[in-house]
C-alpha positions, 0 to 999 in steps of 0.5 A, a space after each residue: 499499499 502506498 501513502 500519499 505524503 502530507 503537503 509541506 509547510 510552506 517555507 517560514 523565515 524566522 529573524 532574531 534581532 537583539 545584542 551579544 546574547 543573540 550574537 554569540 559569536 555569530 561572525 565565527 560560525 560559518 553557518 551565521 547562527 552563532 553558539 547560542 539560543 538561536 543555534 539551538 532554535 535552529 536545530 529544532 527546526 532542523 529536526 521539525 521544520 527543515 524547510 524553516 530558515 532561521 537568520 541571526 542579526 544580533 550584534 554585540 554591545 547594541 542598545 535599543 537605540 543601535 537596534 533602531 539604527 539598522 532596523 530598517 536594513 537588519 529586519 524591514 528589508 528581510 521580509 521574515 515571517 516571525 520577528 524576535 526582539 531581545 534587547 535592554 540588558 545593555 541599555 542598564 549594563 552600560 550605565 554601569 560600565 561606561 556611564 550611558 545612561 538610558 532613560 526608561 523614556 529612552 528605552 520605551 522611545 526607540 523600542 516603540 519606534 520599532 514596533 510602529 515600524 512593524 504595526 506600519 508595514 507588517 502587521 500580520 507578523 508575529 513579534 515576540 518579545 523578550 524581557 532580559 534578565 541579569 543573574 546576581 553573582 554578585 553586589 554590582 550585577 544585584 544593583 542593576 536590577 532598580 534599573 532593569 525593572 524599569 526596562 522590563 516593565 517597558 516591554 510588558 507594557 509594549 507588549 500588550 499595547 501591541 498585542 505581541 508575545 512575550 517570552 518571559 525570562 524572569 519567569 524562566 529564572 524562577 524556575 531554575 532557581 527552584 530546580 536548583 540553578 544558581 546564578 553564575 550556573 546560568 551566566 557566569 557573569 551575570 548577564 551572558 548565559 552559560 549553555 543552560 542559560 541558552 538551552 533556557 531561553 530556547 526552550 522558553 521561545 520554543 514553548 512560546 511559539 508553539 502557543 502563538 503558532 497554534 493559536 494561528 492555526 
């Protein structure tokens, strides 16, 4: 007996925008995926949706304002099917390490600009907004929260306003502590994820994407 193979899903492209956590040495990777959560997500699709294309446009050191400057080139001109934005930790971190303070109002202005552009040009494209985190490996990183929490609140408010999905890494961290992770086992310097940290980010993204993808079918 012969069976007819079901029709393949139309090819989809997935764009990831962000800073070094997304970048993760992608320039050293022949596939351009880097060696972090984006690669883990790409490996998932390679097995479960082999026609999918994953594009990494993270750049180390970027804040929201740098992402705004390259938003046309690295987002709008690519015409991808699903867009993920993971930005915000440098908007806090650089204030402590470089004296480059970014207020919550400035952060909202820049993030809103990008979402407005997407609403105007790609209103049907799913957008996933990742909530950034720091782990309290020392007193300095613990001191980031007062500022980063303001950026996180902006992200949550904008996601609600624009009806975009949220990949909630704060919830992921709470679950990680409950199973025995330490701050250093998630991010040794408090910011850049370990292999385990990237795995947790990828799992959270895949779970949230599955939720919204099922809702759209």
